[in-house]
N, C-alpha and C positions, 0 to 999 in steps of 0.2 A: 241489541245495542249496536249502534252504527256510528262510526266516526264521520263527522261532517267537517271537513277542513281541518286545520291544525289545532283548533281549540274548542270544538264542540262535539258532544256525543248525543245522539238521538235515541231515545228509548220509546218503543211502542209496545203496548200490551204486556202480556206475561200471565203468571199464575201466582196468587198470593197464598196458596195453601187451601183456599176455600172457593175462590171465584176466579174465572178467567177475566182478563182485563183488556180494554181497548183504549186506554188513555195514552196520552203522548206527552213526553217530557224532553226538554233540551237541557243538557248540562254544559255550562261554561267551564272548561277545565282550568282556565286561568284563575277564576274566582271561586270555583267549586260551588256555584249557585245553580240550583235546579229551577227551571221555569216550566210550568204546565202550559202546553200549547192547546189551543182550541181550534182544530181545523174546520174550515168551511166544507160543506158538501157532505156526502154520505160517508160515515165512518166505517172502516172494515169491522167485521164481526170480531168479538173478543177471541183472543187466541194466545197460545204460547208455542214454543218450539218452531217459530217461523224463521225465515231468513230475510235479510235486507241487504241491498247494495246501493251505493251512492253514485250519482252522476253529477256533473257540474251544476245542474239546476233542478235536480229531483232525487228522490229516494224511492226505490222500488221494494215493495213488501210482497213476499210470496209465501203462500201456504201456511202451514202450522197445524196445530191441533186445537179443537174446541170440544170439551166434554167427551174425550175419547175418540172423536171422529177426525180423520185427516181432512184438512181443507185444501182445496185445489183452486185458488184464486190469486189474482195479481192486483195490487193497488199501487198507484203512482202518487207519491206525495211531492208536490212541486214546491220548490224554494224552501226547504225545511229549515234553513238557518236564519231566515228573515224574522225580525222581531214581531211583525204583524201576524205571525202564525203560519199555518200550513194551508195550502189549497190542495184539496184531495179530489181525485177522480178515479173512478173504477175502470180498469181495463177489461174488456170483455173478450172471452174466447181465447186468450193467449195461453193460459195455463194448461188447458187440456191438450192443445196442440203440442206444446213443449213436452208434456209428459208422454204423449204418444211417440214423439220423435225420439225421446230418450230410451224408450222400450223397443225401438226399432219397428214401430207400426206405421 
């Protein structure tokens, strides 16, 4: 769950007790209305336990778990608060480099 500005929360993926999910929802915290977003482009693999960070014009999704396996990928969701939905593109090669840097390799 990621805060997007003062009045929106972005939810991507998760686990419902049976299946890993890769759907995307936006909550307007003023009206408490959820809207399902349908991003363009390649969707990230279903996952839970991932992290997300927001930037002025994008949200970055990193890693997580899918069926017991750790994921090592990065996805950039552009303009996540726009009503027309999300544009999504995959960032290649970034996650492995960052993990190596964190381990001192």
